[in-house]
C-alpha positions in Angstrom: -11.3 34.1 -57.7 -12.7 37.5 -56.7 -10.4 40.2 -55.4 -12.3 40.1 -52.1 -11.7 36.4 -51.7 -8.1 36.7 -52.6 -7.7 39.4 -50.0 -8.7 37.0 -47.3 -6.2 34.4 -48.3 -2.8 34.3 -46.6 0.0 31.8 -47.1 2.0 30.4 -44.2 1.6 28.0 -41.3 0.9 30.7 -38.7 -1.8 32.2 -40.9 -3.5 28.9 -41.5 -2.7 27.1 -38.2 -6.2 25.8 -37.4 -6.7 24.1 -40.8 -3.1 22.9 -40.9 -3.2 21.1 -37.6 -6.6 19.7 -38.4 -5.1 18.1 -41.5 -2.2 16.8 -39.4 -4.7 15.0 -37.2 -6.6 13.7 -40.2 -3.4 12.3 -41.7 -2.7 10.5 -38.4 -5.9 8.6 -38.9 -4.9 7.8 -42.5 -1.7 6.3 -41.2 -3.4 4.3 -38.5 -5.4 2.4 -41.2 -2.2 1.0 -42.6 -0.7 0.5 -39.2 -3.3 -2.1 -38.1 -2.0 -4.4 -40.9 1.8 -3.9 -40.5 2.5 -6.9 -38.2 -0.7 -8.9 -37.9 -1.9 -9.4 -41.4 1.0 -11.4 -42.8 0.7 -13.7 -39.9 -3.1 -14.0 -40.5 -2.3 -15.1 -44.0 -0.1 -18.0 -42.9 -1.7 -19.0 -39.6 -5.4 -18.3 -40.2 -5.8 -18.9 -44.0 -3.0 -21.4 -44.4 -1.1 -19.7 -47.2 2.1 -21.5 -47.9 4.3 -19.2 -49.9 5.6 -15.7 -49.3 4.2 -14.6 -52.7 0.7 -15.6 -51.7 0.9 -13.9 -48.4 2.2 -10.7 -49.9 -0.6 -10.5 -52.5 -2.5 -8.1 -50.3 0.4 -5.6 -50.5 0.5 -5.9 -54.3 -3.2 -5.0 -54.6 -2.8 -2.2 -52.1 0.2 -0.8 -53.9 -1.3 -0.7 -57.3 -4.7 0.6 -56.2 -3.1 3.3 -54.1 -0.8 4.3 -57.0 -3.7 4.6 -59.4 -5.8 6.5 -56.8 -2.9 9.0 -56.4 -2.8 9.6 -60.1 -6.6 10.2 -60.3 -6.6 12.3 -57.2 -3.9 14.6 -58.3 -5.4 15.5 -61.7 -8.9 15.7 -60.3 -7.9 17.9 -57.4 -6.3 20.5 -59.8 -9.6 20.6 -61.7 -12.3 20.3 -59.0 -10.6 21.0 -55.6 -9.2 19.0 -52.7 -11.9 18.4 -50.1 -14.3 16.3 -52.1 -11.6 13.7 -52.8 -10.6 13.7 -49.1 -14.2 12.9 -48.1 -14.5 10.2 -50.9 -11.4 8.5 -49.6 -12.9 8.0 -46.2 -16.1 6.7 -47.7 -14.1 4.0 -49.5 -12.5 3.1 -46.1 -15.7 2.2 -44.3 -15.8 -1.5 -45.2 -12.1 -2.1 -44.7 -11.9 -2.9 -40.9 -15.0 -5.1 -41.1 -13.5 -7.1 -43.9 -10.2 -7.6 -42.1 -12.1 -8.7 -39.0 -14.6 -11.1 -40.5 -13.6 -12.0 -44.1 -14.2 -15.8 -44.6 -11.5 -16.2 -47.3 -8.2 -14.5 -48.2 -9.7 -13.1 -51.4 -11.8 -10.8 -49.3 -8.7 -9.6 -47.5 -7.1 -8.8 -50.9 -10.3 -6.9 -51.8 -10.2 -5.0 -48.6 -6.7 -3.8 -49.5 -8.0 -2.5 -52.9 -10.3 -0.3 -50.9 -7.6 0.6 -48.5 -5.3 1.6 -51.4 -8.0 3.9 -52.7 -8.5 5.4 -49.3 -4.8 6.0 -48.8 -4.3 7.4 -52.4 -7.2 9.9 -52.0 -6.8 10.9 -48.4 -3.0 11.0 -48.0 -2.6 12.8 -51.4 -5.0 15.4 -50.4 -3.5 16.0 -46.9 -0.1 16.5 -48.6 -1.4 18.9 -51.3 -3.6 20.8 -48.9 -0.7 21.5 -46.5 1.6 22.6 -49.4 -1.3 24.9 -50.5 -1.6 26.4 -47.0 2.1 27.0 -46.1 3.4 28.5 -49.3 7.0 28.1 -50.6 9.0 29.0 -47.5 8.1 26.1 -45.2 7.4 23.2 -47.6 9.9 20.9 -46.0 8.7 21.6 -42.5 5.1 21.1 -43.6 5.8 17.8 -45.2 7.8 16.7 -42.2 4.8 17.4 -39.9 2.4 15.6 -42.3 4.6 12.5 -42.6 5.4 12.6 -38.9 1.7 12.4 -38.0 1.0 9.7 -40.6 3.9 7.4 -39.9 4.0 7.8 -36.1 0.3 6.7 -36.3 1.4 3.7 -38.4 3.9 2.7 -35.7 1.5 3.2 -32.8 -1.3 1.3 -34.6 1.1 -1.5 -35.5 2.2 -1.9 -31.9 -1.4 -1.7 -30.5 -2.7 -4.2 -33.0 0.1 -6.6 -32.1 -0.5 -6.2 -28.4 -4.2 -6.9 -29.0 -3.3 -9.9 -31.1 -1.2 -11.3 -28.2 -4.1 -10.8 -25.7 -7.1 -11.8 -27.9 -5.8 -13.5 -31.0 -5.0 -12.5 -34.6 -8.7 -11.8 -35.5 -11.0 -9.9 -35.1 -10.1 -7.4 -32.5 -6.7 -6.1 -33.7 -8.5 -4.6 -36.7 -11.3 -2.9 -34.6 -9.0 0.1 -34.3 -9.8 0.9 -37.9 -13.5 1.5 -37.1 -12.6 4.3 -34.8 -10.2 5.8 -37.3 -12.7 5.9 -40.1 -15.5 7.3 -38.0 -13.5 10.2 -36.5 -11.6 11.1 -39.6 -14.7 11.1 -41.8 -16.5 13.4 -39.4 -13.5 15.8 -39.3 -13.2 15.8 -43.1 -16.9 16.5 -43.7 -17.6 19.1 -41.1 -14.3 20.9 -40.3 -11.8 20.7 -43.2 -12.0 23.6 -45.6 -11.1 23.7 -49.3 -7.5 25.0 -50.1 -7.6 25.2 -53.9 -7.9 28.9 -53.6 -4.5 29.1 -51.9 -2.8 27.4 -54.8 -4.4 30.0 -57.2 -3.4 32.8 -54.9 0.2 31.5 -54.8 0.3 31.3 -58.6 -1.1 34.8 -58.8 -2.3 34.2 -62.4 1.2 33.4 -63.5 0.6 29.7 -64.4 -1.5 27.7 -66.8 -4.7 26.1 -65.4 -4.5 22.3 -65.1 -6.9 21.8 -68.0 -4.6 23.7 -70.3 -1.6 21.5 -69.6 -1.6 18.2 -71.6 -1.6 15.4 -69.1 0.7 13.2 -71.3 3.3 16.0 -71.3 3.1 16.4 -67.5 3.3 12.6 -66.9 6.4 12.4 -69.2 8.1 15.3 -67.5 7.7 13.9 -64.0 8.4 10.3 -65.0 11.5 10.5 -67.3 12.0 13.7 -69.3 13.1 16.0 -66.4 16.2 14.7 -64.8 15.4 16.1 -61.4 11.7 15.0 -61.3 12.5 11.6 -62.7 15.3 11.1 -60.1 12.7 12.0 -57.4 10.2 9.6 -58.9 12.6 6.6 -59.0 13.8 7.3 -55.4 10.2 7.3 -54.3 9.5 4.0 -56.0 12.6 2.3 -54.5 11.8 3.8 -51.1 8.4 2.2 -51.0 9.9 -1.0 -52.6 11.9 -1.5 -49.5 8.9 -0.5 -47.4 7.0 -3.3 -49.1 9.8 -5.7 -47.9 9.5 -4.3 -44.4 5.7 -4.6 -44.3 5.3 -8.0 -45.9 8.4 -10.1 -45.8 10.2 -9.0 -42.6 7.4 -10.1 -40.2 7.6 -13.6 -41.8 11.5 -13.4 -41.6 11.2 -12.6 -37.9 8.6 -15.3 -37.3 10.8 -17.9 -39.1 13.6 -17.0 -36.7 11.4 -17.9 -33.7 10.4 -14.4 -32.5 7.1 -14.2 -30.6 4.3 -11.9 -31.8 5.0 -9.3 -29.2 8.6 -8.9 -30.3 7.6 -8.9 -34.0 5.1 -6.1 -33.0 8.0 -4.1 -31.5 10.1 -4.4 -34.6 7.2 -3.6 -36.9 6.3 -0.5 -34.8 9.8 1.0 -34.2 10.5 1.5 -37.9 7.5 3.7 -38.8 7.6 5.3 -35.4 11.2 6.4 -35.8 10.4 7.4 -39.4 7.5 9.6 -38.1 9.2 11.2 -35.2 12.4 12.1 -37.1 10.5 13.8 -39.8 9.8 16.6 -37.4 13.5 17.4 -37.8 14.4 16.2 -41.3 11.7 18.1 -43.1 12.7 21.4 -41.6 16.3 20.6 -42.1 15.8 20.2 -45.8 14.5 23.8 -45.8 17.9 24.9 -44.6 20.4 22.6 -46.2 18.6 21.6 -49.4 16.9 18.5 -50.8 19.4 16.6 -53.0 21.9 15.3 -50.4 19.2 14.6 -47.8 17.6 12.3 -50.4 20.8 10.6 -51.5 22.1 10.2 -47.9 18.7 8.8 -46.8 18.7 6.1 -49.5 22.2 5.1 -48.5 21.2 4.9 -44.9 18.2 2.7 -45.7 20.4 0.3 -47.7 22.7 -0.1 -44.7 19.8 -0.6 -42.4 18.2 -3.3 -44.5 21.6 -5.2 -44.6 21.4 -5.5 -40.8 18.4 -7.8 -41.1 20.8 -10.3 -42.7 22.5 -10.8 -39.3 21.2 -14.2 -38.0 18.4 -14.0 -35.3 19.6 -11.1 -33.2 16.8 -9.0 -31.8 19.1 -6.2 -30.7 20.7 -5.8 -34.1 17.3 -6.1 -35.8 15.9 -3.4 -33.5 18.8 -1.1 -34.4 18.2 -1.9 -38.1 14.5 -1.0 -37.8 15.3 2.3 -36.1 18.0 3.1 -38.7 15.7 2.2 -41.5 13.1 4.6 -40.0 15.7 7.4 -39.8 16.9 6.9 -43.4 13.3 7.0 -44.6 12.7 10.2 -42.6 15.5 11.8 -44.5 13.9 10.9 -47.8 10.1 11.0 -47.5 9.2 14.6 -46.7 12.2 15.9 -48.7 11.0 14.2 -51.9 7.6 15.9 -51.5 9.1 19.3 -50.8 11.3 18.9 -53.8 8.3 18.3 -56.1 6.7 21.4 -54.6 9.9 23.4 -55.3 9.9 22.6 -59.0 6.3 22.5 -60.3 3.8 25.3 -60.9 1.2 25.6 -58.1 -1.7 25.2 -60.6 -0.5 21.7 -61.6 0.9 20.9 -58.2 -1.6 18.2 -57.3 -1.3 16.6 -60.8 2.5 16.5 -60.5 2.4 15.1 -56.9 -0.1 12.5 -58.2 2.3 11.3 -60.9 5.1 11.1 -58.4 2.9 9.2 -56.0 1.9 6.8 -58.7 5.5 5.8 -59.1 6.3 5.9 -55.4 3.4 3.8 -54.2 3.6 1.3 -57.0 6.9 0.5 -55.2 4.8 -1.3 -52.5 3.5 -3.7 -55.2 6.9 -4.1 -56.9 8.6 -4.6 -53.5 6.1 -7.3 -52.5 6.3 -9.0 -55.9 10.1 -8.9 -56.0 10.8 -9.9 -52.4 8.1 -12.6 -52.5 9.4 -14.1 -55.7 13.0 -14.0 -54.7 12.3 -15.3 -51.2 10.3 -18.2 -52.7 13.0 -19.1 -55.2 16.3 -18.3 -53.4 15.4 -17.7 -49.7 14.5 -14.7 -47.6 18.1 -13.6 -47.0 18.7 -13.2 -50.7 15.5 -11.2 -51.1 16.7 -8.8 -48.3 20.1 -8.5 -50.0 18.6 -7.7 -53.4 16.4 -4.9 -51.9 19.3 -3.4 -50.0 21.4 -3.3 -53.3 18.6 -1.6 -55.2 18.2 1.0 -52.5 21.9 1.8 -52.6 21.8 2.1 -56.4 18.8 4.5 -56.1 20.8 6.8 -53.9 23.6 6.8 -56.4 21.1 7.9 -59.2 20.0 10.8 -57.1 23.6 11.9 -56.4 24.5 11.8 -60.1 21.3 13.1 -61.9 19.3 15.3 -59.5 19.7 19.0 -59.3 19.2 20.9 -56.1 15.6 22.2 -56.0 15.5 24.5 -52.9 15.5 28.0 -54.3 17.7 29.6 -51.6 20.2 26.7 -51.5 20.5 26.4 -55.3 21.0 30.2 -55.6 23.7 30.2 -52.9 25.6 27.4 -54.6 25.3 29.1 -58.0 26.7 32.3 -56.5 29.7 30.6 -55.0 30.5 28.4 -58.0 
C-alpha cells in the first residue's frame, strides 16, 4: 500500500459510516434469504413432497450447513489473499437460482440442491460483511459492529420468516412465499457490484506492517490453532458449533413439533419469526455491551440462557410458553453471536483475520448440519421431546466449557482484571 493511500484510510465507524451502513443493508438481504425458508420449507417437505420422517425433511439443512461451512473456510482464506469484494459479489451470483428452485422445483432433490447454493451464498456473503465491518471499525468498536451486523441479518431472518408464513396462509405453501428471495438477490447484487468498496486496505493499515501476510502463515497451523490448540479460540469454535446446532433444531424440527401439536401455519410463523427477530434486535445492545464488560461471561451466560429456553419447548402444547421460549432463545443467542465474532477479532492478527474467521465459521455453521442430523435421528428413534432435551443438554455443556477454558479476550477488560488480581 502506498503512503498516499494509507493516508486516506481511517478506522472507526464514524470515519467509514457510508460503507458501514451499506454493508449493514446488504447483510439484511443475506438474512432474508434464509428467512424465507424458516417456517415454510419444513412444511413443504411433508405436505407437498410427502416426506415421512424428520430426517428426510431436515436433509435440506444438512446440505445447507455443510456447504455454508466449507464456503466460509474458502472465503476466509481467499479474502486474505485477494480481497473481500469479489467474494461478496460471487456469493450473490450463486444465489440467483435459489428462489426459483424453491418456487418451482419438481422434486425434493432440487430443494436440497437449492440449499447447497444457498449455503455458498451465505458463506461468501455473510463472511464478507462480517470481515469488512471489522476491517472498517478497528479494534475499539468490534462488539458494536458485530452487533449491528448480526442485528440486520437476523432481524431480516425474522421478518422474512413472518412474511413468508403470512403469504403461505393466503396463497399456499408454494410458489409465492419464496418470491421474496428474487427481490433480495436483485437489490443486494446491485448494491454489492456498484456501491460496496474493498476494505482489505483497512486491515493492512491496522496491522501497520506488524503482522505476517496470509500467504506466509501455514494454513494447517492456523486451522489447528483456531480449532483445538488455542484454548480460547477452540472454546469459541465449539460454542459457535453448538449455538448453530440448536439453531438447526429451531429451524428444522421445531416447526414440525409445533405442527404436530396442532398449531396453524400462522401461529407457527409467529414462533419461527420471534426467535430470530429477538435475536436480531437484542444484538444492538449485546454487541456493544461486550465492548464494556468483556466477552467470556457474555458467551457462557448466553449459552446457559439458550439451554433454558430450549427446555421450555418440552412444555406440552402451550403457545404462550413456547412464545416465551422463542423470545428467550433469541435473547440468549444475541448474547453469544456477535460476542464470539468480536472475540475472534480481539485475538487474531488483522492480516489473517478473514482466514481465522473462516475457520471459526466452518465449525460454527457445520453446527446447522450436525443439529439437523442429530435432532432428526433422535426424533425419529426416540421422539421429538427427547431430541429437544438432548440439544438443551449439549447447549448447557457448551456454556460450561466456555466458563472453564476460555480466557477473556477484550484488551481493556482483561488488562483491568490482571491489574486487580
